[in-house]
C-alpha positions as CSV (number, residue, x, y, z in Angstrom):
1,M,10.1,-3.1,33.7
2,E,13.0,-0.7,33.6
3,F,15.2,0.1,30.7
4,S,17.0,2.9,28.8
5,V,17.2,3.5,25.1
6,K,18.7,6.1,22.6
7,K,16.1,8.6,21.4
8,F,17.0,8.1,17.7
9,D,16.6,4.3,17.9
10,L,13.3,4.6,19.8
11,F,11.8,7.3,17.6
12,E,12.5,5.4,14.4
13,E,10.6,2.3,15.7
14,L,7.7,4.4,17.3
15,S,7.2,6.1,13.9
16,L,6.6,2.7,12.3
17,T,3.8,1.8,14.6
18,Q,1.7,4.9,14.0
19,G,0.0,3.6,10.9
20,V,-1.3,0.6,12.9
21,V,-2.4,2.2,16.2
22,E,-6.1,2.9,16.4
23,R,-6.9,6.7,16.7
24,K,-10.6,6.4,17.3
25,T,-11.4,3.2,19.1
26,T,-14.0,1.9,21.5
27,I,-11.3,-0.4,23.0
28,P,-8.8,1.9,24.9
29,I,-6.0,-0.6,25.0
30,L,-5.6,-0.4,21.2
31,S,-4.5,3.2,21.6
32,N,-1.5,1.9,23.6
33,L,1.8,0.3,22.7
34,L,3.0,-2.9,24.4
35,F,6.6,-2.6,25.6
36,E,8.5,-5.8,26.5
37,A,12.0,-5.5,27.9
38,D,14.0,-8.7,27.6
39,G,17.7,-9.5,27.2
40,N,19.3,-6.5,25.5
41,R,16.3,-5.4,23.4
42,V,12.9,-3.8,24.0
43,A,10.0,-5.1,21.8
44,I,7.2,-2.7,20.8
45,T,3.9,-3.9,19.6
46,A,0.9,-2.1,18.1
47,T,-2.4,-3.6,16.9
48,D,-5.9,-2.6,15.7
49,L,-7.0,-6.3,15.8
50,E,-6.9,-6.5,12.0
51,L,-3.2,-5.4,11.6
52,S,-0.3,-5.7,14.0
53,I,3.3,-4.6,13.9
54,R,6.0,-5.8,16.3
55,T,9.4,-4.2,16.2
56,S,12.3,-3.8,18.6
57,C,15.4,-1.7,19.3
58,E,18.5,-2.1,21.3
59,A,18.2,-1.2,25.0
60,K,20.0,-1.4,28.4
61,I,17.6,-3.5,30.4
62,R,17.8,-2.9,34.2
63,K,14.7,-4.9,35.0
64,E,12.9,-7.2,32.6
65,G,9.1,-6.9,32.3
66,A,6.2,-5.5,30.2
67,G,3.8,-2.6,30.2
68,T,1.7,-0.4,27.9
69,I,2.1,3.3,27.1
70,P,-0.2,5.6,25.1
71,A,1.1,5.6,21.6
72,K,0.4,9.1,20.3
73,K,1.5,10.9,23.4
74,L,4.7,8.9,23.7
75,L,5.6,9.6,20.0
76,E,5.0,13.3,20.4
77,L,7.0,13.4,23.7
78,V,10.0,11.5,22.3
79,R,9.9,13.7,19.1
80,L,10.3,16.8,21.3
81,L,13.0,15.4,23.6
82,P,16.7,16.2,22.8
83,D,19.0,13.5,21.5
84,G,20.5,11.2,24.1
85,E,19.3,8.4,26.5
86,I,15.7,8.1,27.6
87,R,14.9,6.0,30.7
88,F,11.7,4.1,31.3
89,K,10.4,2.6,34.5
90,L,7.1,0.9,35.2
91,L,5.4,2.3,38.4
92,E,2.4,1.3,40.4
93,N,-1.1,1.3,38.8
94,H,0.5,0.8,35.3
95,W,1.9,4.3,35.2
96,V,5.2,4.7,33.3
97,Q,8.0,7.1,34.2
98,V,10.0,8.7,31.4
99,V,13.2,10.5,32.2
100,S,15.6,12.4,29.9
101,D,18.4,14.1,31.8
102,H,16.6,16.4,34.3
103,R,13.3,16.1,32.5
104,N,10.7,13.9,34.2
105,Y,7.4,12.7,32.9
106,K,4.8,10.2,34.0
107,L,2.3,8.6,31.5
108,V,-0.9,6.8,32.4
109,G,-0.6,3.2,31.1
110,M,-2.9,0.2,31.2
111,S,-2.5,-3.3,32.3
112,K,-0.5,-5.5,29.9
113,E,-3.0,-8.3,30.5
114,N,-5.6,-6.3,28.5
115,F,-3.3,-6.2,25.4
116,P,-4.5,-8.6,22.7
117,Q,-2.5,-11.8,22.2
118,L,-1.0,-12.0,18.8
119,P,-0.4,-15.1,16.7
120,N,3.1,-16.5,16.4
121,F,5.1,-16.5,13.2
122,P,4.7,-19.9,11.5
123,H,7.1,-21.6,9.1
124,A,8.2,-19.2,6.4
125,L,6.9,-20.1,2.9
126,V,9.2,-18.0,0.8
127,K,11.6,-15.0,0.9
128,I,10.5,-12.0,-1.2
129,P,12.7,-9.0,-2.1
130,V,11.2,-6.1,-0.1
131,K,11.6,-3.6,-3.0
132,L,9.9,-6.0,-5.4
133,L,6.8,-6.4,-3.2
134,A,6.6,-2.7,-2.4
135,G,6.9,-1.9,-6.1
136,V,4.0,-4.1,-7.3
137,I,1.9,-2.7,-4.4
138,A,2.6,0.9,-5.6
139,K,1.5,0.1,-9.1
140,T,-1.9,-1.4,-8.0
141,T,-3.0,-0.1,-4.6
142,F,-4.8,3.0,-6.1
143,A,-7.3,0.7,-7.9
144,I,-8.6,-0.9,-4.6
145,S,-12.2,-0.3,-3.8
146,I,-13.0,2.1,-1.0
147,E,-16.6,0.7,-0.6
148,E,-16.6,-1.3,2.6
149,S,-19.6,-3.3,1.4
150,R,-17.3,-4.8,-1.4
151,Y,-15.2,-6.7,1.2
152,T,-13.2,-8.8,-1.2
153,L,-12.2,-5.8,-3.2
154,N,-10.8,-3.9,-0.1
155,G,-7.4,-5.4,-0.8
156,G,-5.1,-6.8,-3.5
157,L,-4.7,-10.3,-4.8
158,L,-1.1,-11.5,-4.3
159,V,-0.1,-14.4,-6.6
160,L,3.2,-16.1,-5.9
161,K,4.6,-18.7,-8.3
162,P,8.1,-20.3,-8.4
163,N,9.2,-17.9,-11.2
164,S,7.0,-14.9,-10.8
165,L,5.0,-12.6,-8.5
166,A,1.8,-10.8,-9.4
167,M,-0.5,-8.3,-7.7
168,V,-4.0,-7.5,-8.9
169,A,-6.5,-4.8,-7.6
170,T,-9.9,-3.7,-8.8
171,D,-12.9,-1.7,-7.7
172,G,-15.2,-3.0,-10.4
173,H,-14.7,0.1,-12.6
174,R,-11.0,-0.4,-13.3
175,L,-8.3,-3.1,-12.7
176,A,-4.6,-2.8,-12.2
177,M,-2.4,-5.8,-12.6
178,I,1.4,-6.3,-12.7
179,E,3.4,-9.5,-13.0
180,V,7.1,-9.6,-12.5
181,D,9.6,-12.4,-13.3
182,H,11.5,-13.5,-10.2
183,K,12.9,-16.9,-9.3
184,F,12.0,-17.9,-5.7
185,E,14.6,-20.3,-4.3
186,G,13.1,-23.5,-2.7
187,F,9.5,-22.5,-3.6
188,S,7.6,-24.9,-5.9
189,S,3.9,-24.3,-5.3
190,E,1.4,-21.5,-6.1
191,V,0.0,-19.2,-3.4
192,R,-2.9,-16.8,-3.8
193,V,-3.8,-14.5,-0.9
194,L,-5.9,-11.4,-0.4
195,V,-3.9,-8.7,1.3
196,P,-5.9,-5.9,3.0
197,K,-5.2,-2.3,1.8
198,K,-3.9,-1.2,5.2
199,A,-1.4,-4.0,5.2
200,M,-0.3,-3.1,1.7
201,N,0.3,0.5,2.9
202,E,2.4,-0.6,5.8
203,I,4.5,-2.9,3.5
204,Q,5.1,0.1,1.3
205,R,6.2,2.2,4.3
206,L,8.6,-0.5,5.5
207,G,9.8,-1.0,1.9
208,A,10.7,2.7,1.6
209,E,13.5,2.1,4.2
210,A,14.8,-1.1,2.7
211,E,18.0,-1.6,0.7
212,E,17.9,-3.1,-2.8
213,Q,19.1,-6.5,-1.5
214,D,16.8,-6.8,1.5
215,T,14.2,-9.6,1.7
216,L,11.2,-10.4,3.8
217,E,10.0,-13.8,5.0
218,F,6.3,-14.4,4.0
219,A,4.1,-16.9,5.9
220,Q,0.5,-17.6,6.5
221,D,-1.8,-19.6,8.8
222,E,-5.6,-20.2,8.5
223,S,-6.5,-16.6,9.2
224,H,-3.4,-14.4,9.1
225,L,-0.6,-13.3,6.8
226,F,2.9,-12.6,8.1
227,F,5.6,-10.4,6.7
228,Q,8.9,-10.6,8.6
229,F,11.3,-7.7,7.9
230,G,14.4,-8.5,10.0
231,N,13.4,-7.4,13.5
232,R,10.0,-6.2,12.3
233,L,7.0,-8.4,12.0
234,L,3.8,-7.3,10.2
235,T,0.8,-9.5,10.9
236,S,-2.5,-9.0,9.0
237,R,-5.8,-10.8,9.1
238,K,-6.6,-12.3,5.7
239,L,-9.5,-11.0,3.6
240,T,-11.9,-13.9,3.0
241,G,-14.1,-14.4,0.0
242,Q,-13.7,-14.9,-3.7
243,F,-11.7,-12.4,-5.7
244,P,-13.1,-11.8,-9.1
245,N,-11.8,-13.8,-12.1
246,Y,-9.6,-11.0,-13.3
247,E,-8.2,-13.0,-16.2
248,A,-11.7,-13.1,-17.8
249,V,-11.9,-9.2,-18.0
250,L,-8.5,-8.6,-19.6
251,P,-9.1,-7.3,-23.1
252,R,-7.9,-9.7,-25.8
253,D,-9.3,-8.4,-29.1
254,A,-8.5,-4.7,-29.0
255,N,-8.0,-3.7,-32.7
256,K,-7.3,0.0,-32.2
257,N,-4.0,1.1,-30.8
258,V,-2.1,4.3,-30.3
259,V,1.3,4.7,-28.5
260,L,1.5,7.9,-26.4
261,D,4.2,9.3,-24.2
262,R,3.3,9.0,-20.5
263,N,4.3,12.6,-19.6
264,E,2.6,14.1,-22.6
265,L,-0.7,12.2,-22.0
266,Q,-0.6,13.0,-18.2
267,D,0.0,16.7,-18.8
268,A,-2.8,17.0,-21.3
269,L,-5.2,15.1,-19.1
270,R,-4.4,17.3,-16.1
271,R,-5.1,20.4,-18.1
272,V,-8.3,19.2,-19.8
273,S,-9.8,17.7,-16.7
274,Q,-9.7,21.1,-15.0
275,L,-12.8,21.9,-17.0
276,A,-14.5,18.5,-16.7
277,D,-17.6,17.9,-14.6
278,Q,-16.4,17.7,-11.0
279,R,-18.7,14.7,-10.2
280,S,-18.1,12.5,-13.2
281,H,-14.6,13.6,-14.2
282,A,-15.6,12.6,-17.7
283,V,-13.3,13.4,-20.6
284,K,-13.8,12.5,-24.3
285,F,-11.2,10.9,-26.5
286,I,-11.4,11.0,-30.3
287,L,-8.8,8.7,-31.7
288,A,-8.3,9.3,-35.5
289,K,-5.6,9.0,-38.1
290,E,-4.4,12.6,-37.4
291,G,-4.0,12.1,-33.7
292,V,-5.7,11.9,-30.3
293,E,-8.2,14.7,-29.3
294,I,-8.9,15.0,-25.6
295,S,-11.8,17.2,-24.6
296,A,-14.0,18.0,-21.6
297,S,-16.8,20.4,-20.8
298,S,-19.1,21.5,-18.0
299,P,-21.8,24.2,-17.6
300,E,-20.0,25.6,-14.5
301,Y,-16.4,25.9,-16.0
302,G,-16.4,25.8,-19.8
303,E,-14.7,23.7,-22.4
304,A,-11.2,22.3,-23.0
305,K,-9.7,20.6,-26.0
306,E,-6.2,19.4,-26.8
307,V,-4.7,17.3,-29.6
308,I,-1.7,15.0,-29.4
309,E,-0.4,14.1,-32.9
310,K,0.1,10.4,-33.0
311,D,-0.5,7.6,-35.5
312,L,-3.5,5.4,-34.8
313,K,-3.6,1.7,-35.8
314,G,-7.2,0.7,-36.6
315,D,-10.4,2.6,-37.3
316,P,-11.3,5.9,-35.6
317,I,-13.2,5.8,-32.3
318,T,-14.8,8.2,-29.9
319,I,-14.9,7.1,-26.2
320,G,-15.3,8.6,-22.8
321,F,-13.3,7.8,-19.6
322,N,-13.1,9.0,-16.0
323,A,-10.0,11.3,-16.1
324,Q,-9.1,10.6,-12.5
325,Y,-8.9,6.9,-13.2
326,L,-6.5,7.5,-16.0
327,L,-4.4,10.0,-14.0
328,D,-4.1,7.5,-11.1
329,F,-2.5,5.0,-13.5
330,L,-0.3,7.5,-15.2
331,A,1.0,8.6,-11.7
332,A,2.1,5.0,-11.0
333,A,3.4,4.1,-14.5
334,P,7.1,4.5,-15.4
335,D,8.2,7.2,-17.8
336,G,8.2,6.2,-21.5
337,P,5.7,5.0,-24.1
338,I,2.2,3.9,-23.1
339,S,0.2,1.7,-25.4
340,F,-3.5,2.7,-25.4
341,E,-5.6,-0.2,-26.7
342,L,-9.4,-0.1,-27.5
343,K,-12.0,-2.3,-29.2
344,D,-15.2,-0.2,-29.3
345,E,-17.1,2.5,-27.4
346,Q,-18.7,0.1,-25.0
347,S,-15.7,-2.1,-24.2
348,A,-13.0,-1.6,-21.6
349,G,-9.8,0.2,-22.7
350,Q,-6.4,-1.0,-21.8
351,L,-3.2,0.9,-21.1
352,R,0.2,-0.8,-21.0
353,P,3.7,0.7,-20.4
354,I,5.9,-0.8,-23.1
355,G,9.6,-1.2,-23.0
356,D,10.1,-3.1,-19.7
357,E,10.1,-6.8,-20.6
358,S,10.7,-8.1,-17.1
359,S,7.3,-6.9,-15.8
360,R,3.9,-7.1,-17.4
361,Y,1.9,-4.1,-16.2
362,R,-1.6,-3.4,-17.5
363,Y,-4.5,-1.2,-16.5
364,V,-8.1,-1.9,-17.7
365,V,-10.7,0.8,-17.3
366,M,-14.4,0.8,-18.2
367,P,-15.6,3.5,-20.5
368,M,-18.2,6.2,-19.7
369,R,-21.2,7.4,-21.6
370,I,-20.5,10.9,-23.0
C-alpha cells in the first residue's frame, strides 16, 4: 500500500472516526484504523464491534493495498502537520511510513487480517433527510437511560411510517417523544428499530456537517442498522428486546394547564435550582390562579422562590419535579410558548412546545415527593 493525500481531506475524515475508535480496549486492533487504497480513493474504517464507520477521501494511489494505523496517534500527528500532501507507505512488519515534505515518521501498525470483518450494506429501505433525523435525535437523546442494566432503554426507538418519522427515548423517570410529518417516497411499510445511543450521537455529528437537502440511505439486516451518508457508512448493532409501550404512559386526562415562555421558565429554574438539594435536584411548583411559584430549599444552601405571573386553567396544584429533568427538555425545546399540563400530584406531568404544527414534541416527567 502506497498513496498520498491532502492533509485537509484526510484530517476531516480522521476526525469523524474518533467517536467510534475504542480508547480503552482489551482488543488492540480496535485502537487502529483500517486503510484500504484502491482506484483513486483511500477508505478508512473504525470499529468498536458495536458501531463502525467507513469513510473515504480522494488520494493518489501508487500501490493498492491495505494496512492498519493507530488512530489516536495518527490524528494528532496529522493535526500538527502543515497543509499540503502527506505520503503513506506500508513497510515490513506492518509499520507505516508517513512523509510530509522533509518530515519522516514511522508508526507501528498491526496486521490487517486481525481487523474485524464488517457487514455489507444491504438494500436501502428508505431515504431520510439528514437534518430531519439529526433533529429528532437532538430532541430525545437526553432522556436515554445511562443504566447499562436497562439494556433496551440504552437507545432510542425510531419509528418510520410512509408519512412520518418519530423518535422516542425514556429512562423510566421521563420520556421524550417527537413525531414529524414527512412523506417518504416509495416507502409503504412501518419500521420500528432500537438505535443505540452511541450511534445516535454519531448521526448527530454527521448531521452537523450536512446541507439542508442532504439525505441518507437507511437499511437493516437481522442484527445491524446501516446509515449511508454519501461516501460515509455508519453501521450499528441493533439493540434487542422490547421497548416499553410508550403510548400507554402518555397523559390523556390532564385537566390543569398553564402556558409559559420557554426562556422565562428556563431562567427561573436555573436560578431556583442553585439552592435545591444537590442529590435530588427537587423543586416545588405551586400552580394557582395568580401564577406559578417555583421554589427549592436545602439545609446546606438555603431557600429560593420565584413567581411567574400566568393564568392557570383548572384547580390549583402543588407538585415536585427533578429540576435537571426539566432543564434537559427546555435546553432541547424551541423558543416560544410551552404548555405545562398536569392531572394531580401523583401523576406524570407533560410539557409541549406549542406553535409548530408540523412536529408533535412532548415530554413526560414523573413527579417527586416533596
